[in-house]
C-alpha positions in Angstrom: 15.1 9.6 26.8 11.4 10.2 26.6 9.5 8.1 24.1 7.4 11.2 23.1 10.5 12.7 21.4 10.6 9.6 19.1 7.0 10.0 18.0 7.4 13.6 16.7 9.3 15.1 13.8 12.2 15.4 13.1 13.0 12.0 14.7 10.2 10.3 13.0 11.5 11.5 9.6 14.9 10.1 10.5 13.2 6.8 11.2 11.4 7.0 7.9 14.5 7.7 5.8 16.4 4.9 7.4 13.5 2.5 7.2 12.9 3.2 3.5 16.7 2.7 2.8 16.8 -0.6 4.7 13.7 -2.0 3.2 14.8 -1.0 -0.4 18.1 -2.7 0.2 17.1 -6.0 1.9 13.3 -6.2 2.0 11.9 -8.5 4.7 14.3 -11.5 4.8 12.7 -14.9 4.1 14.6 -16.4 7.0 13.2 -13.9 9.4 9.7 -14.5 8.0 10.0 -18.3 8.4 11.3 -17.8 12.0 9.0 -15.1 13.3 6.4 -14.4 10.7 5.6 -10.8 9.7 3.8 -7.9 11.5 0.9 -8.3 8.9 0.5 -12.0 9.8 0.4 -11.2 13.5 -2.1 -8.4 12.9 -4.1 -10.6 10.6 -4.3 -13.4 13.2 -5.9 -10.9 15.7 -8.3 -9.6 13.1 -9.3 -13.2 12.2 -9.8 -14.2 15.9 -12.0 -11.1 16.5 -14.0 -11.9 13.3 -14.6 -15.5 14.4 -15.9 -14.6 17.8 -17.6 -11.2 17.4 -19.0 -11.2 13.8 -22.5 -12.7 14.5 -26.1 -11.7 15.0 -28.2 -9.0 13.4 -26.6 -6.4 11.1 -26.7 -3.6 13.7 -25.0 -5.9 16.2 -22.4 -6.8 13.7 -21.7 -3.2 12.8 -21.2 -2.3 16.5 -19.0 -5.4 17.0 -16.9 -4.3 14.0 -16.4 -0.9 15.6 -15.4 -2.5 18.9 -13.1 -5.0 17.2 -11.4 -2.2 15.3 -10.8 -0.3 18.6 -9.4 -3.4 20.2 -7.1 -4.0 17.2 -5.8 -0.4 17.3 -5.4 -0.5 21.0 -3.3 -3.6 20.9 -1.2 -2.6 17.9 -0.8 1.0 19.0 0.0 0.1 22.6 2.6 -2.5 21.6 4.2 0.1 19.2 4.4 2.7 22.0 5.9 0.2 24.3 8.6 -0.8 21.8 9.2 2.9 21.2 9.6 3.6 24.9 12.0 0.6 25.3 14.1 1.8 22.4 14.2 5.3 23.8 15.7 4.0 27.0 18.8 3.1 25.1 19.5 6.6 24.0 18.8 8.6 20.8 21.1 7.0 18.3 20.4 3.3 19.2 16.7 4.1 19.5 16.6 5.6 16.0 18.4 2.5 14.5 16.1 0.0 16.3 12.9 1.9 15.4 14.1 2.2 11.8 14.7 -1.6 11.6 11.3 -2.3 13.1 9.6 0.3 10.8 11.3 -1.2 7.7 8.9 -4.1 8.0 5.9 -1.9 7.2 6.5 -0.6 3.6 7.0 -3.3 0.9 9.0 -1.8 -1.9 11.0 -4.9 -2.8 8.3 -7.5 -2.5 5.8 -5.5 -4.5 8.4 -5.1 -7.3 9.2 -8.8 -7.2 5.6 -10.0 -7.4 4.7 -7.7 -10.3 7.9 -8.5 -12.2 7.2 -12.2 -11.8 3.9 -11.7 -13.7 5.7 -10.3 -16.8 8.4 -12.9 -16.6 6.1 -15.9 -16.2 3.8 -14.6 -18.9 6.7 -14.5 -21.3 8.0 -17.9 -20.3 4.9 -19.9 -19.6 2.2 -18.1 -21.5 -1.3 -17.6 -20.1 -1.1 -20.3 -17.6 2.0 -18.9 -16.0 0.7 -15.3 -16.1 -2.6 -16.3 -14.6 -0.9 -18.1 -11.7 1.5 -15.2 -11.0 -1.2 -12.5 -11.1 -3.5 -14.6 -8.9 -0.9 -14.0 -6.1 -1.5 -10.2 -6.2 -5.1 -9.6 -7.2 -8.4 -10.9 -6.0 -10.1 -11.2 -9.4 -10.7 -14.5 -11.2 -7.5 -15.1 -13.2 -9.3 -17.6 -15.5 -11.3 -14.7 -17.0 -8.1 -12.8 -18.0 -6.4 -12.9 -21.4 -2.8 -11.5 -21.8 -3.9 -7.9 -21.8 -6.1 -8.5 -18.8 -3.3 -10.1 -16.9 -1.0 -7.2 -17.7 -3.6 -4.6 -16.8 -4.3 -6.4 -13.5 -0.6 -6.4 -12.6 -0.2 -2.7 -13.4 -3.3 -1.8 -11.5 -2.0 -3.8 -8.5 1.4 -2.1 -8.7 -0.3 1.3 -8.8 -2.7 0.8 -5.9 -0.3 -1.1 -3.7 2.4 1.6 -4.3 -0.1 3.9 -2.6 -1.4 1.8 0.3 1.6 -0.6 0.7 4.4 2.0 0.5 3.5 5.6 0.3 0.8 5.4 3.0 2.9 3.6 5.6 5.8 5.9 4.8 3.5 8.9 5.3 2.2 7.7 8.7 5.7 6.7 9.9 6.8 10.3 9.0 3.9 11.7 10.9 3.9 9.4 14.0 7.0 7.2 13.9 6.6 3.5 14.5 3.2 3.8 16.2 1.9 5.9 13.3 3.1 3.3 10.8 1.9 0.3 12.8 -1.6 1.8 13.3 -1.9 2.5 9.6 -0.8 -1.1 8.8 -3.4 -2.5 11.2 -6.2 -0.4 9.6 -5.1 -1.4 6.1 -4.9 -5.1 7.0 -8.3 -5.0 8.6 -9.8 -3.4 5.4 -8.1 -6.1 3.2 -9.5 -8.9 5.4 -13.0 -7.7 6.5 -13.6 -4.5 4.6 -15.3 -6.1 1.6 -19.0 -5.8 0.9 -19.7 -9.6 1.2 -22.7 -10.8 3.1 -20.5 -11.7 6.1 -18.6 -8.5 6.3 -20.9 -5.8 4.9 -21.8 -4.7 8.4 -18.9 -6.0 10.5 -16.3 -4.6 8.2 -17.9 -1.2 7.7 -15.8 0.7 10.3 -12.5 -0.8 8.9 -13.4 0.1 5.3 -14.4 3.6 6.1 -11.4 4.3 8.3 -9.1 2.8 5.7 -10.6 5.2 3.1 -9.8 8.1 5.4 -6.2 7.3 6.3 -5.3 6.6 2.7 -6.6 9.9 1.4 -3.2 11.8 1.7 -1.1 9.0 0.4 -3.2 8.3 -2.7 -2.9 11.9 -3.8 0.8 12.0 -3.1 1.3 8.7 -5.0 -0.3 10.2 -8.1 2.1 13.2 -7.9 5.1 10.9 -7.5 4.1 8.9 -10.6 3.5 12.1 -12.5 7.0 13.3 -11.5 8.5 9.9 -12.4 6.8 10.1 -15.9 8.6 13.5 -16.4 12.0 11.8 -16.4 11.2 8.7 -18.4 11.3 8.7 -22.2 8.0 7.4 -23.6 6.0 8.4 -20.5 3.8 11.5 -20.4 3.5 13.6 -17.2 0.9 15.7 -19.0 -1.3 12.8 -19.9 -0.9 11.4 -16.4 -2.0 14.7 -14.9 -5.0 15.0 -17.2 -6.0 11.4 -16.5 -5.9 12.0 -12.7 -8.1 15.1 -13.0 -10.6 13.5 -15.4 -10.8 9.9 -14.2 -9.7 9.5 -10.5 -13.1 10.4 -9.2 -14.8 7.8 -11.5 -13.2 4.9 -9.6 -15.4 3.0 -7.2 -12.6 3.5 -4.6 -12.1 7.1 -3.3 -8.3 6.4 -3.3 -7.3 3.7 -5.8 -8.3 5.9 -8.8 -5.6 8.4 -8.2 -2.5 6.2 -8.6 -4.2 4.1 -11.3 -5.2 7.1 -13.4 -1.7 8.6 -13.0 -0.1 5.3 -14.2 -2.6 4.8 -17.0 -2.1 8.4 -18.3 1.7 8.2 -18.0 1.9 4.9 -20.0 -0.9 5.7 -22.5 -3.1 2.8 -21.2 -6.6 2.2 -20.0 -6.8 0.6 -16.6 -9.5 -0.5 -14.2 -12.9 -0.7 -16.0 -15.2 -3.7 -15.6 -13.7 -6.6 -13.7 -14.7 -10.0 -12.3 -14.1 -11.1 -8.7 -15.2 -14.7 -8.2 -18.8 -14.7 -9.4 -19.2 -11.0 -9.0 -18.7 -8.6 -11.9 -17.7 -5.1 -10.9 -18.6 -2.2 -13.2 -16.0 0.4 -12.7 -14.8 3.5 -14.6 -11.9 3.4 -17.0 -8.7 5.2 -15.9 -6.9 6.8 -18.8 -8.0 6.9 -22.4 -5.2 4.9 -24.1 -5.1 1.4 -25.3 -6.5 -1.5 -23.2 -4.2 -4.1 -24.9 -1.4 -4.0 -22.3 1.6 -6.2 -22.8 4.5 -7.6 -20.6 6.6 -4.7 -21.9 4.0 -2.3 -20.4 4.3 -4.1 -17.0 8.1 -3.5 -17.2 7.6 0.2 -18.1 5.3 0.5 -15.1 7.9 -1.1 -12.9 10.5 1.4 -14.2 8.2 4.3 -13.3 7.6 2.7 -9.9 11.3 2.4 -9.1 11.8 6.1 -10.0 8.8 7.1 -7.9 10.1 5.1 -4.9 13.4 7.1 -5.3 11.4 10.3 -5.3 9.6 9.2 -2.2 12.9 8.7 -0.4 14.2 12.0 -1.7 11.0 13.8 -0.5 11.4 12.2 3.0 15.0 13.3 3.1 14.2 16.8 1.9 11.4 17.1 4.6 13.9 16.1 7.2 16.6 18.6 6.1 14.0 21.5 5.9 12.6 20.7 9.3 16.1 20.5 10.8 16.9 23.9 9.3 13.7 25.4 10.5 14.3 24.1 14.0 18.0 25.2 14.1 
């Protein structure tokens, strides 16, 4: 079987549906992580090696080196994903789809995101500020010592919203578009942005290409994530799809990120909260626009409400992938 058939719909949508189901059911097993690591850790090791060896010299040299490093990263990751797709295709259609779905299931992170955010609310209830600060420090980059209870809860909800977009919906979108290679290339870009895409003195020039490309590839997913959260709000008592829609239209463009404002505004409006706003990362204070016009005094109960919306939105994402597969099958029949 030709590998090209496995990188085009409808087979990529079959891979996506199976991958989302597998990841939702079992996540990425700890035993597998201890034995082999994770694709993100492998990608991160290559990014770190390129950064150590190539990120030096004048700003223009660093920027060109960053472009070259990104091309090397995408070539290695994309090439390996294509080889794996070709090897799977040699086994026949059904075994190939199963193998590729199992590999692609390592790319979205539905279960781990839920677990990390739920731990913030649980630890805050059990251990107070110290426990909440420690738990939230695992998922956000801001200084946890500057956060009170409301700040911890807002940070957890913001992380849930943004990571739903770039950690779940975006890899799902690109798996649906391009199969395992599409999802793997997205993950490489997103990991590069998280490691070198910040405007620090070391990475302002070298990480420019990774940051700009990440902004581009996350555009469709951020908008889709907002719609999924609005739809989820429509079926949850106490959540408002109308307020979520208005917050997205009014506030998403005020966020310093061209993408993060969409899911954060949708979540804020749905829950009647204010998210984002001024934040502190290390010694740097970031002045950002507020998402939503509700209360800033978020609580652990609000984190749990956000998680309920998230679970429903994940279900809608799975349903959307399944619907796209069925409609495409009918159209091609």
